[in-house]
C-alpha positions as CSV (number, residue, x, y, z in Angstrom):
1,X,0.0,0.0,0.0
2,X,1.3,3.5,-0.9
3,X,1.0,5.4,2.3
4,X,2.2,8.7,0.9
5,X,-0.6,11.3,1.4
6,X,-2.1,12.1,-2.1
7,X,-1.8,15.4,-3.7
8,X,-5.0,17.4,-3.2
9,X,-6.7,19.0,-6.2
10,X,-7.6,22.7,-6.1
11,X,-11.1,24.2,-5.8
12,X,-11.6,25.8,-9.3
13,X,-11.8,29.3,-7.9
14,X,-9.0,29.0,-5.4
15,X,-7.2,32.4,-5.1
16,X,-4.0,30.6,-5.9
17,X,-3.4,27.4,-7.9
18,X,-0.1,25.7,-8.2
19,X,1.5,25.5,-11.6
20,X,0.8,22.2,-13.1
21,X,-1.4,21.1,-10.2
22,X,-4.8,19.5,-10.7
23,X,-8.0,21.5,-10.4
24,X,-11.1,19.6,-9.3
25,X,-13.1,18.8,-12.4
26,X,-16.5,18.5,-10.7
27,X,-17.2,21.1,-8.0
28,X,-20.8,20.0,-8.0
29,X,-19.6,16.8,-6.4
30,X,-19.6,18.5,-3.1
31,X,-23.2,19.7,-3.3
32,X,-25.8,17.8,-1.2
33,X,-23.3,15.6,0.6
34,X,-22.3,15.7,4.3
35,X,-19.1,17.8,4.2
36,X,-16.4,18.9,6.6
37,X,-14.3,22.0,5.9
38,X,-11.1,22.4,7.9
39,X,-8.4,25.1,8.0
40,X,-5.4,24.3,5.9
41,X,-2.5,25.1,8.2
42,X,0.9,26.3,6.9
43,X,3.1,23.5,8.1
44,X,4.8,20.3,7.1
45,X,2.7,17.3,6.0
46,X,3.6,14.7,8.6
47,X,2.7,11.0,9.1
48,X,2.7,9.1,12.4
49,X,2.9,5.4,12.1
50,X,4.1,2.5,14.4
51,X,5.6,5.0,16.9
52,X,7.6,6.9,14.3
53,X,7.4,10.2,12.4
54,X,7.6,10.4,8.6
55,X,7.7,13.4,6.3
56,X,5.8,13.5,3.0
57,X,8.3,11.2,1.3
58,X,7.5,8.4,3.8
59,X,10.6,6.5,2.5
60,X,12.1,6.4,6.0
61,X,11.4,7.8,9.5
62,X,12.5,11.4,9.8
63,X,15.1,12.7,12.2
64,X,14.6,16.4,11.3
65,X,14.9,18.8,14.2
66,X,11.6,20.5,13.3
67,X,9.8,17.3,14.2
68,X,11.1,17.3,17.7
69,X,7.8,18.2,19.3
70,X,5.6,15.8,17.5
71,X,8.1,13.0,18.3
72,X,8.1,14.1,22.0
73,X,4.4,14.3,22.5
74,X,2.5,12.3,19.9
75,X,4.4,9.8,17.7
76,X,4.6,7.2,20.3
77,X,0.8,7.3,20.8
78,X,0.2,6.0,17.2
79,X,1.8,2.6,17.7
80,X,-0.6,0.3,15.8
81,X,1.0,-1.4,12.8
82,X,-2.2,-0.9,10.7
83,X,-2.9,2.8,11.4
84,X,-1.5,5.8,9.6
85,X,-2.3,9.2,11.1
86,X,-1.6,12.3,8.9
87,X,-1.3,15.8,10.1
88,X,0.2,19.3,9.8
89,X,3.2,20.1,11.9
90,X,3.7,23.9,12.5
91,X,6.8,23.7,14.8
92,X,9.0,24.7,11.9
93,X,7.9,28.1,10.6
94,X,7.1,28.0,6.9
95,X,5.7,31.3,5.4
96,X,3.1,32.1,8.1
97,X,4.0,32.5,11.8
98,X,1.1,31.8,14.1
99,X,0.5,33.0,17.6
100,X,2.4,31.1,20.3
101,X,1.3,27.5,20.8
102,X,2.0,25.0,23.5
103,X,4.7,22.4,22.8
104,X,2.1,19.6,22.6
105,X,0.0,21.6,20.1
106,X,2.4,21.9,17.1
107,X,0.9,18.9,15.3
108,X,-2.7,18.8,14.1
109,X,-4.2,15.6,12.7
110,X,-6.4,15.7,9.6
111,X,-6.6,12.2,8.1
112,X,-6.5,8.6,9.2
113,X,-6.0,5.4,7.2
114,X,-6.4,1.8,8.4
115,X,-5.3,-1.6,7.3
116,X,-7.3,-1.7,4.1
117,X,-5.9,1.7,3.0
118,X,-9.2,3.6,3.0
119,X,-9.5,7.1,4.4
120,X,-11.6,7.0,7.6
121,X,-14.6,9.2,8.2
122,X,-13.6,12.5,9.7
123,X,-15.5,11.7,12.9
124,X,-13.2,8.6,13.2
125,X,-10.2,10.9,12.8
126,X,-11.5,13.1,15.6
127,X,-12.4,10.1,17.9
128,X,-9.0,8.5,17.4
129,X,-7.1,11.8,18.1
130,X,-9.3,12.7,21.1
131,X,-8.7,9.3,22.7
132,X,-4.9,9.9,22.4
133,X,-5.0,13.7,23.2
134,X,-3.7,14.7,19.8
135,X,-4.9,18.0,18.4
136,X,-7.1,18.1,15.2
137,X,-7.1,20.7,12.5
138,X,-9.7,23.5,13.2
139,X,-13.1,22.7,11.8
140,X,-14.8,25.6,10.0
141,X,-18.0,23.9,8.7
142,X,-20.0,20.7,9.0
143,X,-23.1,20.0,7.0
144,X,-24.4,20.2,3.5
145,X,-24.0,22.9,0.8
146,X,-27.0,23.5,-1.5
147,X,-25.1,24.8,-4.5
148,X,-21.7,25.4,-6.0
149,X,-22.4,29.1,-5.5
150,X,-23.0,28.6,-1.8
151,X,-19.6,26.8,-1.5
152,X,-17.9,29.5,-3.4
153,X,-19.4,32.2,-1.0
154,X,-18.2,30.2,2.0
155,X,-14.7,29.8,0.6
156,X,-14.5,33.5,-0.2
157,X,-15.5,34.4,3.3
158,X,-13.1,31.8,4.8
159,X,-10.2,33.4,3.0
160,X,-10.7,36.8,4.6
161,X,-10.9,35.5,8.1
162,X,-7.8,35.0,10.3
163,X,-6.4,31.6,11.2
164,X,-7.8,29.9,14.2
165,X,-4.2,29.8,15.4
166,X,-3.8,33.5,15.1
167,X,-2.3,35.3,12.1
168,X,-3.1,34.9,8.4
169,X,-5.0,31.9,7.1
170,X,-3.2,29.7,4.6
171,X,-6.4,28.2,3.2
172,X,-9.1,25.6,3.6
173,X,-9.6,21.9,2.8
174,X,-13.0,20.4,2.0
175,X,-13.7,16.7,2.2
176,X,-16.6,14.3,2.4
177,X,-17.5,13.6,6.0
178,X,-17.7,9.9,5.4
179,X,-14.9,7.6,4.7
180,X,-13.8,6.6,1.2
181,X,-11.3,4.4,-0.6
182,X,-7.9,5.8,-1.5
183,X,-8.8,5.5,-5.2
184,X,-11.6,8.0,-4.5
185,X,-9.4,10.6,-2.8
186,X,-9.2,13.0,-5.8
187,X,-13.0,13.0,-6.1
188,X,-13.8,13.6,-2.5
189,X,-11.2,16.2,-1.3
190,X,-10.1,19.6,-2.5
191,X,-8.4,22.7,-1.2
192,X,-8.4,26.5,-1.7
193,X,-5.3,28.5,-0.8
194,X,-4.5,32.2,-0.3
195,X,-2.9,34.4,-3.0
196,X,0.8,34.0,-3.1
197,X,0.7,30.6,-1.6
198,X,4.3,29.2,-1.4
199,X,4.4,26.0,-3.5
200,X,7.7,24.5,-2.3
201,X,8.6,23.2,1.2
202,X,12.3,23.2,0.4
203,X,13.2,26.9,1.0
204,X,12.4,27.0,4.7
205,X,14.5,24.0,5.7
206,X,17.8,25.7,4.9
207,X,17.5,28.2,7.7
208,X,14.6,26.9,9.7
209,X,13.4,28.3,13.0
210,X,10.9,27.0,15.5
211,X,7.5,28.5,16.0
212,X,6.8,30.6,19.0
213,X,6.0,28.4,22.0
214,X,3.6,29.6,24.6
215,X,5.3,30.6,27.8
216,X,8.7,30.7,26.2
217,X,10.5,34.0,25.7
218,X,11.5,35.1,22.2
């Protein structure tokens, strides 16, 4: 099973769309279904599995210094051999610096896969994370949209609001609330990102710095 997190297609009217990246071909797909819209945090795509931490490449466990907090507080909690928990790690500052966070709140789960490779329902992601005291990405909407126009209006408003972590909002991710097979990912998930969204994760690693930690000076 390929456990690398799939690339997410863009909402057709996203303020920024990566060069050469896929745009969702059927926005009406998200109308009339139970949906969850979450904040897209500006961090590193991170996988927790069998007690170890992996970056997006998932070729080998990561020993990067910017994953120190997720290793310390959460990786060891995801110890099952048939569970893969994906999240955004904001300990290493990318292009947005959020308000200070606690050491145990630098990682935010957003997806879960089990032994058959399917993506779990979002409620299952929340339940798994809550049981293990792992933060989950901020939820901005739960329910059904009645039209593509209603989704677009929601997205437009979401982009002018600040991040739930304080500071600028990177974007939003919309997904079906229910679970689905990995082969259905591109149909059931899409994202919308702010203008000027940085496409590469490589630049920040050269001179990386940690995010501001609550209660710590500097």
